[in-house]
N, C-alpha and C positions, 0 to 999 in steps of 0.2 A: 504493500498499499504506500500512498505517498504521505509523508509527515514532514512536519518542519519544525525547527526548534522556537519558531517565532509564535507558536502556538501554545508553548510550555508555560505553565503557570497561571493561565488565564481560565475563566469559569465563563464556559458556553451553555445556553439553553437550545437544545435540538427539539424542535416541534415537528412531529412526524415521522414515523419510524418504518416506511418503506423502505426501498431499495436505498435510495440515496441518503435518507437519514441514517440508516444502519451503517453504510459506510463513513459517512461523516462522523459519526460517534466514535466509531472504532478508530479512525485516523487521528482524530483529536486525542483520545485516549492513549494511543501510541506515541504521541507527541508530548505527553506529559502534562496535558491540559485536564480541568475537571470538567465534567459533562453531566448535567442535569436535563432528561428528556422527557417526553409525552408524547402518547398517541393514544386515541381515544379506544382504539381498539386492542382489548386485552391479549390476544395473540401476538399483537404486534410488539407490545411492551415486553412479552415473554422472550423475544427474539433480541433484545439489548444487548449489546456486549457487556461482559464481566467488567466491572468498575463504574457502570452507567449508574447515576441515581435518579430514582423515578419521581416524580413529582407532577400535580396538577398544575400546569402552567397556565391555564385559564385563569386561575385565581393567585397565582405566585406573585410575590414582589420582585418585578423585572429589572429593577435598579441594581440587584446584585451581580447581575451577569454584564460581562463584556460585550458579548454579542448574542443575537436570536438568529439562530439559522433555522430556516424553515424550508420546507419542501416547495418546489416551482408551482405545485398546483394550489397552493394556499392564494385565496383572492385577497390581496393586499389591499384593495379598495373596499372591502366590507367586512373583512374577517376581524372580530373584537380584538384578537391578540396583537394584530397589527397596529391598531390604534392605540393599546394600552402601551405597545413598545415605543410608538412615537412619543406619547407623553411622558414617557419615563426617560426619554433621552438615550434609548439603547438602539444601537443600528440594526437594520435587519438585513441579512446576508443569505446567500446560498452557497452550495458545496463548490459553484465555479469560481466565486470570490475567494474561498479559501484556499482553491487551485492557484489563483492568481497570487496569493499571499506567499504560497509555497515556492513560487517558480525561482526565487533567487538562491534557494538552496538546492535546486535540481542541477543534474549536470547541463552544461550548454546544449539549449534546444531551441525550436521556434514552436510557433503555435498557430494555427489557421482556425479561424471562427467563422461558422457559415451561418446566416439566418434568412429569414424569408418566410411569405406565409407558406408555401408550397415548394416542395422539391428537396427541403433541407436533408434529409435522410439519404436519399439516392447520391445528392453532391457529396455528401460527406464519405459516404462509402466507396464513391468513385474515386476521389482524390486518396483516400486511406489505400485503396487498391492500386491504384498508377504508382504511389509512393513505395510500397512493397514490391512492385514489378521493377521499380528502379534501385532496390537492394537498400533503401534508406529503414532506419528503424523508426517505427511508426506505430500509434495506435489510436483509436477513435474512442471518444466519449461525449459526455454531456447528455443530449437529448436521444442518445443511440447507444447500445451496447451497455458495456458496465460502468457503474458511476466511476467518474475518474480518479477520486480519492482511493478507491479500493483496488486501482491498478499500480503494478511496479513503474518506479520510475524510469523513463527510457535512457539509453547510454547516451554519452555526448554524441550530437549530430542529428537526435532523434526529432521527430516532427509529431505533435499533437495535433489530431485532427476534432475539431469540437462542434457538434451540432447544437445551437444556442436558439432556443424558443425566445421570444419577447419576455416571457415570465422569468427565465434564467437572466437575461439582459437586465431586468429590471432588479435583480437582487444582486447584481454585480458592479462593484464600484472602479475596479482596476486592473480589470483584464486588458493587457496590451497585447493584441495580437499582431504578430509580424505579418500576416495576410487576414484582412477581414472581409468577408465575402456578402453581398445581399443579392438575393436571386429576383425576388418579387414583392410586391405589397397588394394584396386586396383584403376586402374586410374580413375579419375574422375575430374571435374573442371580443367582440364589442361590448358583452357585459363585465369586461376588466377594465374598460378604459371609458373616459369621458367622450371620447370621439374618435372617429378614425384617423383623425390627424394626430392624436395623442397615441393611438397604437403604432404608427408610422413613425413617430418621435423615439418610440421605444428601440424600434429597431435600428435607428440612425444612432443611437448611442454607442454601438458597437465600433462605430469610426471616431467618435468623439473620446473614448478613451485610449485610442493609439497615440503613442509618443510620436514626436515630429523628428523622423530620421529617414533619410533615403532608402533603407533598406527595407522599410515597411511600406505594405501596398494596400490599398482598396480595390476591391474587383466587384463592380456593379453591373448588373444586367440592366440596360436600358429598355425594357421591353413595356413599362407602364408608366403612367405618369408620376406616381410617387417616387420610382427609384430615379427617372431623369430627374425630378427637383432634387432628390438627396445629392446626386452627382453634380448636378449644377451648382448647388449651395456648397460642396465641399470645394468646387473649383473657385467660386468667388472669395471663400475664406483663404485661397492661397495654398489648399492642401496639395495640390500638384507641384508647388514650388519645396516643399520639404519632404514630401513623400511620394510614392508611385500611385497614381490614380488611372485604374486601368477599366474601360468601358466595354462592354461586348453587349451582342444582341444574340438572341437564339437562332435569328435567322442567317447570322454569320456562318453557323454550321450546316454543312452541305450533306453528300451522301451518307444514309445511316442504314442502307441495305444491308451491310455487314455487320451491324450491331443488332442484333435480335432482341437483347435486353434493353437496351435503349431506344426503344422507337416512340415516336411522337413529338410535337412540338415542345412539350415541357422538357424533354429529355434534351433535344436541341439545346435549350438554353441551360440545362445543367451540365453538359458536354463542354459547352463555352466556357462556363466558369471553371470548370475542372483544368481545362487545357491553360487557361490564364493563369491560374494558381502554380499548376506544376511548373508550368514556364518560368515563372518569376522565381520558383524555387531551385531552379537550374536542372530540371530535369530534360533529358534529350527528347526532342519530338518523336523520333523513333521509338523511344520507351514509352511515351505517353500514347501513341498509338497501338503499341503491344496491350498497354494496360485498359484501353478501351474495350479491344476486341476480345480479351478475356475475362470481362467483367461479368460476373454471373447474375448480377441483380439482386434485388432485396427481396425477402418475403412480403408479401401484402401489397407490393407496389407493381402494377403491371406483371405480376408473377403468372408465367404460363405454366398453369397447373396439369395441363392434359389435353391430347388431341385424341379424338374418337371419332370415326366415319367421317372425318374430313371437318369436324367441329372441334374448334379450338375453345378452351375454358381459362378464362383469365380471372385471377385473384387480384383486384385492386382494393382492398379492404381498408387500405390506409386513406383513400379519398374521402374526406371527413366532411367536405364542403363542394358546394358546387363548382367552384374554381378549380379545385383539384381533381375534380372528375371530367371537366371538359377536356384537357388533353388526352384521356384514354378513349373518349367517344369520337376524337379527332384522328386516333392511330389506327381505328379498324374501320372498314368500309362496311360490313353487314353485321349489326349487333344485334343480339337479344340480352336487353339489359336491365339487369338486376338491382334496384335503388330502395332507398328508405332507410329509416331507424327515427333516431332524435333529431330532428331538424335544427340547423342552426340559421337558416333563413326560411320565409314563406315564398322564395320564388326560385326558378331554375334557369334565369336569365344567362348566365355565362355558358350553361350548356346547350342553349337554343342553337345558336350557329351551327351544330354540328347534329340536331335531329334528324337530318337526313340520312345519316349512317345508322339510324336505329330502326330495325324493322319490327320490334314489340318491345313492350317494357313490363315489367313485374314489379310491383311496390311491395315493401313489408313494413313492419313495424309502425310507431306513432306518427310517422310521416305518410304512411302508405295511403289513405284517403286524399290528402291535400295532394300529393304529388300525382296521383292518378287523375284528378280533376286538371290538374294543370296540363298534363300530357296528353290527356283525351283528343283535344282537338288536332293533336299532330301526328299521333300513331296510335295503333292498337294497343290497349295497355288493360292489365288484370291487377287488382288487388289481392296479392296472394297471402297477406298477414305475416308469414313464416318464411325463412330464408328455404327452409327444406321445400316448402310448398313452390315457391318460385323457381328454384333450381327444376325440380321435376318438371314443371310446365314449361320452362324456357328449353330445357332438353329435348322434351317431346317435339316443340314447335321447331326446333332447329333443322336446318338442312346442311349438306356439306358446303364448307365455305363461310358458315355462320361464326361468330365469336359469342360464346355465352360470356358476359362480363359482369362480374360482380365490382361495382364503382358506384357506392351508396349515396355519395353527396350528403352525408350523415353522420353524426357520431355514433355509437354503437350501444350506449349505455341503457336504452330502453329494454334490448333482450340479450346483451352480452355485457361480459366485464370490459371489454374494451375491445379496439379494432383487431388486435391479434386474435383473440379468442373467436371473432366473427369469420375472420379469414382462415382460420385453422378448420372450422366447423364446415364453411364451403369447400376447403380442399378434401376433407373426410368425404362430405357427401359426393363430390367428383368421383373420389377414389371409388363411391361404392355403385356408381352407376353400370 
């Protein structure tokens, strides 16, 4: 695990004992810190590492702590403990900020931070894969893979590749990325922010934390108004005079025919950013191409599960909003579309330009009736209620050349624990056909 002498002798409150909370408590204890933790779930508290003090932090005196370390999922805008910490003058941070503070004690390394509304996981995994292909010591963490503090430090010359949600950036004060990447910004998580502009400003903080040095770079995909505005703002502030500002577009990427796991316009954007990052880090272009061609893809993101009787089954469960689903609809010409769950919006406007690719739709979950009404004027649609019913109906209706696509455009929490469980269930059901 990653530890730091800088944590020694301090008293930390850790709120939430899921994966990141457990790794945070363990790393702090191993660093010589005192840790008091809380989780509402009894089973989570039972997993706290030895040496952790358990206390009901919702009523504890927070002034006794140097820092309150919370899970990224905790809503800072409305959770009582966040307000209580602010009133007590106690900083609220996350595990990424602890990693940032541990960096001076780690072997010489670089950090790539990737944010954006959609595509973060694929771009993070793709950069990590290309760096491994180049023979560089590398690991990935943040919003993907193992919690960063639970991982062993990289040797000198290593590159940490971090997927960073806006929630994680909100809990971070000093992460000085050698390369900071912004993919796109579309409306999402608006229950956590005062406005869309405030959400965009959260993403832009990744660049504000970068130090002024020529070796540092900002990579921005200028495919939407918000990212273009942020890139323009950095230019106006003279960022390009002190740092490297690299602007790319998904349309810059040409032929993807030889990259079956990176199809669609969204992946063109991911590829463009990955190439820019790896070139800035000194990776030879031939090695980058090799990495692109050997990238296996991520589970639940345009994952090709099975081909049977000329019908392709694709698991895109990670598409939890319409903006994330739109590229999947664009990527296949003849689709049997399974969608629905816990809706984040009351429309499918971002998907509408690609309705012509959909032969029929099958809705599920809480949003089933709403989405069925929205789609009925454009295509045959059936409200199937459950994923199993939808898959069976879609498979029955399909012909050779069709793609049965699970791309829900919704969160999963109405019927599943998370998008992974939803995608795993789809994969199991397809395997049983």
